[in-house]
C-alpha atoms as one frame of an Amber mdcrd trajectory, in Angstrom:
protein
 -24.907  73.204 -25.077 -21.180  72.304 -25.321 -21.299  73.304 -29.034 -22.643
  76.757 -28.053 -19.975  77.280 -25.588 -17.400  76.398 -28.333 -19.091  78.844
 -30.716 -19.100  81.617 -28.178 -15.515  80.968 -27.278 -14.778  81.257 -31.077
 -16.623  84.617 -31.100 -14.420  85.809 -28.137 -11.296  84.880 -30.153 -12.572
  86.884 -33.103 -13.195  89.799 -30.932  -9.769  89.529 -29.206  -8.293  89.583
 -32.766 -10.354  92.651 -33.550  -8.869  94.385 -30.539  -5.562  94.346 -32.301
  -7.028  97.203 -34.366  -8.516  99.394 -31.525  -9.785 102.183 -33.775 -11.819
  99.711 -35.891 -13.204  98.012 -32.679 -13.977 101.381 -31.211 -15.901 102.425
 -34.396 -17.836  99.156 -34.420 -18.817  99.934 -30.761 -19.927 103.470 -31.875
 -22.217 101.786 -34.350 -23.717  99.604 -31.686 -24.550 102.596 -29.461 -26.203
 104.192 -32.430 -28.229 100.975 -33.343 -29.557 100.789 -29.775 -30.511 104.526
 -29.879 -32.595 103.648 -32.877 -34.811 101.486 -30.727 -35.246 104.250 -28.105
 -36.198 106.786 -30.785 -38.656 104.354 -32.398 -40.058 103.666 -28.875 -40.590
 107.361 -28.192 -42.090 108.291 -31.646 -44.343 105.224 -32.081 -45.560 104.626
 -28.338 -45.707 108.206 -26.976 -49.230 108.888 -28.564 -50.641 105.754 -26.753
 -49.051 107.069 -23.500 -50.836 110.411 -23.992 -54.070 108.590 -24.599 -53.626
 106.558 -21.430 -53.620 103.344 -23.358 -53.400 100.096 -21.148 -51.193  98.384
 -23.858 -48.362 100.819 -23.511 -45.854  98.350 -21.822 -46.647  95.582 -24.359
 -46.191  98.165 -27.213 -42.775  99.163 -25.825 -41.698  95.597 -25.629 -42.946
  95.086 -29.181 -40.950  97.780 -30.816 -37.693  98.105 -28.869 -36.306  94.694
 -29.917 -35.513  96.070 -33.326 -32.489  97.666 -31.843 -30.754  94.322 -30.815
 -31.887  92.815 -34.033 -30.044  95.353 -35.997 -26.835  94.888 -33.803 -26.781
  91.202 -34.396 -27.476  91.105 -38.036 -25.562  94.229 -39.060 -22.645  93.361
 -36.690 -21.469  95.707 -34.008 -19.610  95.673 -30.653 -22.310  95.975 -27.899
 -21.169  96.101 -24.334 -23.938  94.081 -22.806 -23.349  91.032 -25.285 -19.623
  91.322 -25.190 -19.889  90.909 -21.347 -20.995  87.297 -21.907 -18.943  86.512
 -24.971 -15.678  87.702 -23.608 -16.132  86.100 -20.155 -16.828  82.741 -21.805
 -13.812  83.155 -23.969 -11.695  83.961 -20.733 -13.100  81.038 -18.909 -12.482
  78.690 -21.697  -8.762  79.864 -21.909  -9.264  81.012 -25.541  -8.840  84.678
 -24.665  -7.251  86.467 -21.627  -8.459  88.788 -18.977  -6.748  91.724 -20.729
  -8.866  91.040 -23.740 -12.020  90.945 -21.695 -11.143  94.188 -19.868 -10.104
  96.069 -22.931 -13.177  95.068 -24.987 -15.528  96.057 -22.120 -13.870  99.483
 -21.782 -13.748 100.221 -25.500 -17.362  99.026 -25.941 -18.681 101.240 -23.179
 -16.826 104.289 -24.459 -17.881 103.616 -28.103 -21.547 102.759 -27.159 -21.775
 106.008 -25.259 -20.349 108.117 -28.168 -22.536 106.313 -30.720 -25.630 106.814
 -28.576 -25.013 110.375 -27.960 -24.078 111.095 -31.634 -27.266 109.492 -32.959
 -29.243 111.343 -30.178 -27.724 114.607 -31.256 -28.739 114.006 -34.968 -32.349
 112.987 -33.782 -32.578 115.991 -31.591 -31.521 118.279 -34.544 -34.140 116.596
 -36.746 -36.982 117.426 -34.403 -38.730 114.017 -34.660 -38.872 113.629 -30.820
 -39.953 117.133 -30.205 -43.685 116.530 -30.314 -45.475 117.165 -26.898 -46.228
 113.428 -26.484 -42.691 112.321 -27.161 -41.188 114.953 -24.924 -43.436 114.053
 -22.134 -42.805 110.375 -22.439 -39.097 111.044 -22.458 -39.249 113.204 -19.350
 -41.408 110.665 -17.625 -39.016 107.788 -18.379 -35.734 109.357 -17.299 -37.242
 110.837 -14.131 -38.513 107.406 -13.295 -35.013 106.018 -13.592 -33.542 108.878
 -11.611 -35.991 108.014  -8.785 -34.825 104.511  -8.465 -32.415 103.504  -5.686
 -28.980 102.192  -6.449 -30.068  98.703  -5.441 -33.114  98.749  -7.599 -31.034
  99.953 -10.635 -28.399  97.173  -9.951 -30.954  94.294  -9.650 -32.970  95.532
 -12.659 -29.803  95.659 -14.690 -28.838  92.020 -13.569 -32.219  90.772 -14.680
 -32.067  92.771 -17.943 -28.732  91.538 -19.257 -29.671  88.045 -18.156 -32.677
  88.206 -20.598 -30.597  89.917 -23.292 -27.737  87.396 -23.144 -30.223  84.608
 -23.149 -31.615  85.967 -26.293 -28.023  86.087 -27.830 -27.268  82.567 -26.541
 -30.374  81.288 -28.290 -29.580  83.338 -31.367 -26.301  81.252 -31.643 -28.258
  78.027 -31.389 -31.064  78.950 -33.654 -31.103  78.015 -37.406 -32.618  80.313
 -39.992 -33.021  84.032 -39.900 -36.709  83.876 -38.786 -35.944  81.780 -35.800
 -32.982  84.033 -34.882 -35.151  87.110 -34.968 -37.899  85.351 -32.855 -35.532
  84.224 -30.098 -33.943  87.764 -29.972 -37.312  89.430 -29.753 -38.893  87.393
 -26.925 -36.543  88.221 -23.957 -35.766  91.713 -25.110 -39.576  92.449 -25.198
 -39.730  91.023 -21.700 -37.095  93.249 -20.337 -38.490  96.353 -21.906 -42.114
  95.739 -20.973 -41.192  94.849 -17.286 -38.918  97.818 -16.957 -35.416  96.326
 -16.398 -32.254  98.458 -16.919 -29.983  98.090 -20.039 -27.013 100.412 -19.701
 -26.557 101.223 -23.318 -30.304 101.800 -23.861 -30.080 104.223 -20.919 -27.091
 105.862 -22.706 -29.341 106.596 -25.517 -32.361 107.705 -23.452 -30.405 109.996
 -21.158 -28.465 111.439 -24.202 -31.784 112.430 -25.753 -32.975 113.912 -22.324
 -29.699 115.798 -21.788 -29.981 117.494 -25.177 -33.641 118.243 -24.443 -32.739
 119.810 -20.998 -34.542 118.035 -18.262 -31.478 115.855 -16.876 -27.730 116.153
 -16.684 -24.719 114.003 -17.453 -24.496 113.394 -13.667 -27.905 111.800 -13.794
 -26.575 109.438 -16.568 -23.283 108.566 -14.830 -25.119 107.955 -11.632 -27.271
 105.493 -13.536 -24.308 103.742 -15.210 -22.570 103.390 -11.834 -25.228 100.796
 -10.983 -26.387  99.448 -14.342 -22.966  98.618 -15.760 -22.037  96.328 -12.908
 -25.537  94.865 -12.828 -25.359  94.076 -16.587 -22.075  92.427 -16.003 -23.394
  90.017 -13.277 -26.632  89.287 -15.324 -25.037  88.566 -18.614 -21.491  87.409
 -17.477 -22.103  85.497 -14.454 -25.732  84.297 -14.826 -25.651  83.365 -18.444
 -22.056  83.132 -19.654 -20.362  81.565 -16.670 -23.414  79.370 -15.832 -23.557
  77.885 -19.420 -19.741  77.532 -19.612 -19.911  75.408 -16.464 -23.063  73.526
 -17.391 -21.684  72.749 -20.904 -18.787  70.941 -19.397 -16.298  73.126 -21.414
 -12.504  72.427 -20.648 -10.051  75.120 -20.151  -7.181  75.678 -22.643  -4.241
  76.750 -20.434  -4.399  79.393 -17.698  -6.592  82.437 -17.346  -3.819  84.684
 -18.668  -2.488  82.194 -21.265  -4.045  84.087 -24.176  -2.794  87.517 -23.341
């Protein structure tokens, strides 16, 4: 466990160094938003026919296909907000990076992820691959289901979502071999998708497609992010990053602002 804390702190240092070149960091965040959007598009195209036919296996199928998104992010390399929540908090708690690095990375990631998700969504919309009746019906049902949730429901579903996502990333760091890494990423992400938890970047992608299709507005998206972003921070940052930092017995290197 202590070795994993050390490895994660090293990742935070690397990300803090990347922040020295904000345009590069931002472009990497744009890529992450696009990669997560790939998972949403795959889900809509591949699963919507089963939804239209009333299949009882829909939730399991959604969980089976969407993890490709995080797998691409982790193997291709990109700055994803929900994973950076954990990594940068562990770095700050360990004294290897500072609060300024943490806040800058979170802000750039959110902005880049949103742009990447919307840009990829615009290309998909122009391609017409999600314009089939079944895909459009599924998209509308999914976004309106999210809009109907209360703020508290969105927040706690986001907490549980990023707890699972960051557990997958934590295990990814510990796993040896590409097959094992894929497997430990797939399991927790499949759970969050099948159960219906809330991932803010996945929601950026889903709402972007819906905005371009017409049934919802940017206001609906930003209302969702108001609750899911804080929830993802609590779930990934506090319930995984901070807990494992403490449980791993990591020692601080200087003060909280020492690495600014």
